[in-house]
C-alpha positions as CSV (number, residue, x, y, z in Angstrom):
1,M,97.3,106.3,108.2
2,K,96.1,105.5,111.7
3,V,95.5,108.4,114.0
4,S,95.5,107.8,117.8
5,P,92.5,108.7,119.9
6,E,94.7,111.2,121.7
7,R,95.4,113.0,118.5
8,K,91.7,112.9,117.4
9,A,90.8,114.4,120.8
10,A,93.3,117.2,120.2
11,N,91.6,118.2,117.0
12,V,94.3,117.1,114.7
13,T,94.4,118.5,111.2
14,E,91.8,116.7,109.2
15,F,92.5,114.7,106.0
16,D,92.2,116.3,102.6
17,P,88.8,115.2,101.1
18,H,90.0,116.0,97.5
19,P,87.9,113.5,95.4
20,P,90.8,112.1,93.2
21,F,92.7,111.1,96.4
22,Q,89.9,108.9,97.7
23,D,90.7,106.0,95.3
24,Y,94.2,105.6,96.8
25,A,94.8,103.0,99.4
26,H,95.9,105.7,102.0
27,P,94.4,109.0,100.8
28,G,95.4,110.7,104.0
29,R,99.0,110.6,103.0
30,L,98.5,113.3,100.3
31,V,97.3,116.9,100.4
32,S,96.4,119.2,97.6
33,A,97.6,122.7,97.0
34,P,94.1,124.3,97.7
35,W,93.8,122.3,101.0
36,L,97.2,123.4,102.2
37,S,96.8,127.0,101.1
38,A,93.7,127.3,103.2
39,R,95.4,126.0,106.3
40,L,98.8,127.6,106.4
41,G,99.7,128.8,109.8
42,I,97.3,126.8,111.8
43,K,98.6,125.3,115.1
44,G,99.9,121.8,114.8
45,L,100.6,122.0,111.0
46,R,104.2,122.2,109.9
47,V,105.2,122.6,106.3
48,I,108.7,121.3,105.3
49,E,110.6,122.0,102.0
50,V,113.2,119.5,101.0
51,D,114.8,120.2,97.6
52,E,117.6,118.7,95.6
53,D,118.8,122.3,95.2
54,S,118.4,123.6,98.7
55,L,119.0,127.2,97.5
56,L,115.5,127.2,95.9
57,Y,114.0,127.9,99.3
58,D,115.8,131.3,99.3
59,I,114.1,132.6,96.1
60,G,110.6,131.9,97.4
61,H,108.9,129.1,99.4
62,I,105.4,128.3,100.6
63,P,104.6,130.7,103.5
64,T,105.4,129.2,106.9
65,A,107.6,126.5,105.3
66,T,110.8,125.4,107.0
67,R,113.8,124.2,105.0
68,I,115.5,120.8,105.7
69,N,118.7,120.1,103.7
70,F,118.6,116.4,102.9
71,H,122.4,116.2,102.4
72,T,123.6,117.9,105.5
73,E,120.7,117.3,107.9
74,L,119.1,114.0,107.0
75,L,122.3,112.0,106.2
76,D,125.3,111.3,108.4
77,Q,128.3,112.8,106.7
78,N,130.7,110.3,108.1
79,T,128.9,107.1,107.4
80,R,126.6,108.0,104.5
81,D,123.8,106.5,106.5
82,V,120.5,108.0,107.5
83,V,120.9,110.4,110.5
84,D,120.8,108.4,113.8
85,S,118.1,108.7,116.5
86,A,119.8,111.4,118.4
87,G,120.5,113.4,115.3
88,F,117.0,113.1,114.0
89,A,115.6,114.2,117.4
90,N,118.0,117.1,117.6
91,L,117.0,118.2,114.0
92,M,113.3,118.1,114.9
93,R,114.0,120.1,118.1
94,S,116.0,122.7,116.3
95,K,113.2,123.2,113.7
96,G,110.6,123.5,116.4
97,I,108.8,120.3,115.2
98,K,106.8,118.4,117.8
99,R,106.1,114.7,117.8
100,D,102.3,115.3,117.4
101,D,102.6,117.8,114.6
102,T,101.0,117.1,111.2
103,I,103.9,117.4,108.7
104,V,103.4,118.3,105.1
105,I,106.6,117.8,103.0
106,Y,107.2,119.2,99.5
107,G,110.1,119.9,97.2
108,D,111.5,120.2,93.7
109,K,112.1,117.5,91.1
110,S,108.5,116.2,91.4
111,N,109.0,115.6,95.1
112,W,111.6,112.9,94.9
113,W,113.7,114.3,97.8
114,A,110.5,115.2,99.6
115,A,109.5,111.6,99.4
116,F,112.9,110.6,100.7
117,A,112.4,112.9,103.7
118,L,109.0,111.4,104.3
119,W,110.6,107.9,104.2
120,I,113.0,109.0,106.9
121,F,110.1,110.4,109.0
122,E,108.5,107.0,108.6
123,L,111.6,105.2,109.8
124,Y,111.3,107.2,113.0
125,G,107.6,106.5,113.3
126,H,106.3,110.1,113.1
127,E,102.6,109.5,113.2
128,D,101.2,112.0,110.7
129,V,103.4,113.0,107.7
130,R,102.0,113.8,104.3
131,L,103.2,114.8,100.8
132,L,102.0,117.8,98.9
133,N,100.7,116.5,95.6
134,G,102.7,118.2,92.8
135,G,105.3,119.6,95.2
136,R,107.1,122.8,94.6
137,D,106.8,122.5,90.8
138,S,103.0,122.6,90.8
139,W,102.8,125.3,93.5
140,M,105.0,127.6,91.6
141,A,103.4,126.9,88.2
142,E,100.0,127.8,89.7
143,E,101.5,131.1,90.9
144,R,100.4,130.5,94.5
145,D,101.5,132.7,97.4
146,T,105.2,132.5,98.2
147,S,107.4,134.1,100.9
148,Y,111.0,135.0,101.6
149,A,110.4,135.0,105.3
150,V,112.2,132.3,107.3
151,P,109.9,131.3,110.2
152,D,111.4,131.1,113.6
153,F,109.9,128.4,115.8
154,P,110.8,127.8,119.5
155,E,112.9,124.7,120.1
156,S,110.7,121.7,120.7
157,D,111.0,118.7,123.1
158,Y,110.9,116.1,120.3
159,P,111.7,112.8,121.9
160,E,114.6,110.5,120.8
161,T,112.9,107.4,119.2
162,P,114.4,104.2,117.8
163,R,114.7,103.9,114.0
164,D,112.7,101.0,112.4
165,D,114.9,100.0,109.5
166,A,113.4,96.5,109.1
167,A,110.0,97.5,107.9
168,H,111.0,100.1,105.3
169,R,114.7,99.6,104.4
170,A,116.8,97.0,102.6
171,F,120.5,96.4,102.8
172,V,123.1,95.1,100.3
173,A,123.6,91.8,102.1
174,E,119.9,90.9,101.5
175,L,120.2,91.5,97.8
176,V,123.2,89.3,97.4
177,D,121.0,86.5,98.7
178,K,118.7,86.2,95.7
179,Q,115.0,85.2,96.1
180,A,113.1,84.1,93.1
181,D,109.8,85.5,94.3
182,R,111.2,88.9,95.2
183,A,110.7,91.9,92.8
184,L,113.7,94.2,92.5
185,I,112.9,97.4,90.7
186,D,115.5,99.9,89.3
187,T,113.8,103.4,89.3
188,R,116.6,105.3,87.5
189,S,116.6,106.4,83.9
190,A,116.7,103.8,81.1
191,E,120.2,105.0,80.2
192,E,121.4,104.4,83.7
193,F,119.7,101.0,83.8
194,N,121.3,100.0,80.5
195,G,124.7,101.1,81.5
196,E,124.9,103.9,78.9
197,P,126.4,107.3,79.3
198,T,123.9,109.6,80.8
199,V,123.0,113.2,80.1
200,F,124.9,114.2,83.3
201,S,128.4,113.7,81.9
202,A,130.3,112.3,79.0
203,N,131.7,109.3,80.9
204,G,128.4,108.2,82.4
205,D,128.8,109.6,85.9
206,S,125.6,110.4,87.7
207,Q,124.9,113.8,88.9
208,Y,125.1,112.4,92.4
209,G,128.8,111.4,92.2
210,T,131.2,108.9,90.6
211,T,130.2,105.3,90.2
212,F,133.0,103.2,88.8
213,R,130.7,100.8,86.9
214,H,127.4,101.3,85.0
215,G,124.5,99.0,84.5
216,H,122.0,97.5,86.9
217,I,121.7,94.8,89.7
218,P,121.3,91.4,88.2
219,G,117.6,90.4,88.0
220,A,116.3,94.0,88.4
221,T,113.3,95.2,86.3
222,H,113.3,98.8,85.1
223,I,110.3,101.1,86.0
224,K,111.4,104.7,86.0
225,W,110.3,106.6,89.1
226,D,108.4,109.4,87.2
227,T,106.2,106.9,85.5
228,A,103.9,107.6,88.4
229,T,103.4,111.3,87.8
230,Y,102.1,113.7,85.2
231,P,104.4,116.3,83.7
232,N,103.1,118.8,86.3
233,A,104.5,116.5,89.0
234,T,101.1,115.4,90.4
235,F,100.4,111.7,90.8
236,R,98.5,109.7,88.2
237,P,95.1,108.2,89.3
238,F,94.9,104.9,91.1
239,A,93.8,103.0,88.0
240,E,96.8,104.1,85.9
241,L,99.2,103.3,88.7
242,E,97.7,99.9,89.3
243,K,98.1,99.1,85.6
244,T,101.8,100.2,85.7
245,Y,102.7,98.2,88.8
246,A,100.2,95.3,88.6
247,D,102.9,92.7,87.9
248,L,104.4,93.4,91.3
249,R,101.3,92.2,93.2
250,S,102.4,88.6,93.0
251,A,105.9,89.2,94.5
252,S,106.6,88.2,98.1
253,E,108.2,91.6,98.5
254,V,109.3,94.6,96.4
255,I,112.7,96.2,96.9
256,L,113.4,99.5,95.1
257,Y,116.7,101.3,94.3
258,S,117.9,104.3,92.3
259,H,121.3,106.0,92.6
260,V,121.2,107.0,96.2
261,G,117.7,106.0,97.2
262,A,115.7,109.2,96.6
263,Q,113.9,108.3,93.4
264,A,113.3,104.9,94.9
265,A,111.7,106.5,97.9
266,H,109.3,108.3,95.5
267,T,108.2,104.9,94.1
268,W,108.1,103.4,97.6
269,F,105.6,106.1,98.5
270,V,103.5,105.2,95.4
271,L,103.5,101.5,96.1
272,K,103.0,101.7,99.9
273,F,100.5,104.6,100.3
274,L,98.8,105.0,96.9
275,L,98.5,101.4,95.9
276,G,98.6,99.8,99.4
277,F,101.5,97.3,99.0
278,D,102.3,95.7,102.3
279,N,105.8,94.6,101.8
280,V,107.9,97.2,100.0
281,R,111.3,98.5,101.0
282,N,113.9,101.0,99.8
283,Y,117.5,100.0,99.2
284,D,119.0,103.4,99.8
285,G,122.5,102.2,99.4
286,S,121.4,101.8,95.8
287,W,123.6,102.0,92.7
288,A,126.1,104.3,94.5
289,E,126.9,101.4,96.8
290,W,126.4,98.4,94.5
291,G,128.2,99.9,91.5
292,N,131.3,100.7,93.5
293,M,131.7,97.4,95.4
294,V,134.5,95.0,94.5
295,R,133.4,91.8,92.8
296,M,129.7,92.7,92.9
297,P,128.1,91.4,89.7
298,I,126.3,93.8,87.3
299,E,124.2,93.5,84.2
300,K,123.9,95.8,81.2
């Protein structure tokens, strides 16, 4: 993560020197619970909670944390697209987030929706946005301080900025045009990849909604998203991650998908910031789009 001279001069929040992070390609993209706990409330540091179950925030959250609801605030309800430039700027203003704030995002489910939110911040070029290693799961398991207080920040002047889809996002039309040297990775469960009924319902529907067909995109390889984490939701060390994803190094690019793009965003974070892949994108249309399209081929 590059920090501009102006931000350095303004005494921007320093990076976490936690030794295990230093092996990663971009260690500044992660913070540890002790680092964050010691800095809660400092000027220019904003903590954002993004959960699959947004109500978790109400039963206790990291002190000073602000809630963002991924479904109602990060996605356009009419188009099922990422919120547009005006919508993102208005959201940031309403939360009192400034363009030069250091953002630390965390959430439940081992941070998969937190990673999705970070991906959206990246689409809009927010300069300093980081992920709390272990997320809500680890923070709660360690019995760290929590709060019921909902912080009230004055409205900010966050500018409306263009969204850069090209660098981080893939669309269905690109995947129809197959490329032999491209790696396409399905990050869902093995059952979903194989087209088998899942634990979510008897007929195989995902917890995220109905998909008419089950299976995977032709040519996709399966690497489940949580392969990158320990049971306590923290990331595995660089050497283990490199071993897991080594075969992808030779691909011209890596495109990831899941059911709606959140689990894929988690793996996108791993490849881009922990392992340093240069050409990796998230197909956030994912199986919810592909599996419902007429005449779109699938494999099981």
